[in-house]
C-alpha positions in Angstrom: 32.0 -46.7 27.5 30.6 -46.6 31.0 27.8 -44.3 32.0 30.2 -42.1 33.9 32.3 -41.8 30.7 29.2 -41.0 28.7 28.2 -38.3 31.2 31.7 -36.7 31.1 31.6 -36.8 27.3 28.2 -35.2 27.2 29.3 -32.5 29.6 32.4 -31.8 27.5 30.2 -31.4 24.4 27.8 -29.1 26.2 30.7 -27.0 27.5 32.1 -26.7 24.0 28.6 -25.6 22.6 28.3 -23.0 25.4 31.7 -21.6 24.4 30.5 -21.2 20.8 27.0 -19.8 21.8 27.8 -16.2 23.0 29.0 -15.0 19.6 25.9 -16.5 17.9 23.6 -15.0 20.5 25.2 -11.6 20.1 25.0 -11.8 16.4 21.3 -12.9 16.7 20.6 -9.8 18.8 22.3 -7.6 16.3 20.3 -9.0 13.5 17.0 -8.6 15.4 17.8 -4.9 16.0 18.5 -4.2 12.3 15.8 -5.4 9.9 17.1 -7.3 6.8 17.8 -5.1 3.8 15.1 -6.8 1.8 12.4 -5.9 4.4 13.3 -2.2 4.4 13.2 -2.0 0.6 9.7 -3.6 0.2 7.1 -0.9 -0.6 3.8 -0.9 1.2 1.0 -0.9 -1.3 -2.6 0.3 -0.6 -5.5 0.6 -3.0 -8.6 2.5 -2.0 -12.0 2.1 -3.7 -14.4 5.0 -4.3 -17.7 4.0 -5.9 -19.9 6.6 -4.3 -20.7 10.2 -5.4 -20.7 11.3 -1.7 -18.2 14.1 -1.0 -17.7 12.6 2.5 -16.6 9.3 1.1 -14.2 11.0 -1.3 -12.7 13.1 1.5 -12.4 10.0 3.7 -10.5 8.2 0.9 -8.2 11.2 0.5 -7.7 11.5 4.3 -6.9 7.8 4.5 -4.4 8.0 1.6 -2.6 11.1 2.9 -2.5 9.7 6.5 -1.0 6.4 5.3 1.4 8.2 3.1 2.6 10.5 5.9 2.9 7.6 8.3 5.3 5.6 6.1 7.2 8.5 4.8 8.0 9.5 8.5 9.3 6.0 9.0 11.5 6.2 5.9 9.5 3.4 4.3 8.3 3.2 0.7 4.6 3.5 0.0 2.4 3.3 -3.1 -1.2 4.3 -3.0 -3.9 4.1 -5.7 -7.4 5.5 -5.4 -9.6 3.6 -7.9 -12.9 5.2 -8.9 -15.8 3.6 -10.7 -19.6 3.9 -11.0 -20.9 7.0 -9.2 -17.4 7.4 -7.6 -16.0 8.6 -11.0 -17.4 12.0 -10.0 -14.4 12.3 -7.7 -12.2 12.5 -10.8 -14.5 14.3 -13.1 -13.2 17.8 -13.9 -16.7 19.2 -14.2 -18.3 17.7 -11.1 -15.6 16.7 -8.6 -16.1 18.3 -5.2 -12.5 17.4 -4.3 -10.6 18.4 -7.4 -8.7 21.2 -5.6 -7.6 18.7 -2.9 -6.5 16.2 -5.6 -4.5 18.9 -7.3 -2.8 19.9 -4.0 -1.9 16.3 -3.2 -0.5 15.6 -6.6 1.4 18.9 -6.6 3.5 17.7 -3.6 5.1 14.9 -5.5 2.8 12.4 -3.7 2.9 8.6 -3.8 -0.9 8.7 -4.4 -2.2 8.1 -7.8 -5.8 8.3 -9.2 -7.4 5.8 -11.5 -10.7 6.3 -13.4 -12.8 3.5 -14.7 -12.9 3.8 -18.5 -16.1 1.7 -18.7 -17.9 4.2 -16.3 -16.5 7.2 -18.2 -17.8 5.7 -21.5 -21.3 4.9 -20.0 -21.6 8.3 -18.4 -20.6 9.9 -21.7 -23.4 8.0 -23.5 -26.0 8.8 -20.8 -25.1 12.5 -20.8 -24.4 12.7 -24.6 -21.0 14.4 -24.1 -17.4 13.6 -23.4 -16.7 13.2 -19.7 -13.6 15.4 -18.8 -11.3 14.1 -16.0 -8.9 16.0 -13.8 -5.4 16.1 -15.1 -4.2 13.8 -12.3 -6.4 10.9 -13.3 -5.3 8.0 -15.4 -7.9 5.9 -17.2 -8.0 2.1 -16.7 -10.3 -0.1 -18.8 -12.2 -1.3 -15.7 -12.0 0.0 -12.2 -13.2 -3.3 -10.7 -10.7 -5.3 -12.7 -7.9 -2.9 -11.6 -8.9 -3.6 -7.9 -8.9 -7.3 -8.5 -5.5 -7.2 -10.2 -3.9 -5.1 -7.5 -5.2 -7.4 -4.8 -3.9 -10.5 -6.7 -0.5 -8.7 -6.6 -0.7 -8.4 -2.8 -1.9 -4.8 -2.5 -3.9 -4.0 0.7 -7.5 -3.1 -0.2 -9.6 -0.6 1.7 -13.1 0.7 1.0 -13.7 3.9 3.0 
């Protein structure tokens, strides 16, 4: 085959490819405009740590959680949020000392995607120190260890924030 024949052959192959390209390009644009179904079904997951007995820290965690929840709900995307308390932060979920228990009740009453976890180790140690059972708000779920819960959620790909 001469160079001229090779050039003609190459031009013919390129022309054939160009004829096939427009549907592929159009299809590519269509796919880019519509996210794959798997991407829209994946839930965003956020864990917030509270280990301080400061009302401002507790309110900041609640603000962060409700703002993130609202953002993703407005976008029609799934969101899961856990607020994990331990150490002095357990006061956030103590029924007898929480400065934010009314807010927690209001958030939970709306069918929120926000859940509240209380460190069982901290609850037990506070109970020994105060020589009484430590009552928790109704919305709290006890986990054995708040720090372990944070670790496990991060290992599962949850986004971690410490307000």
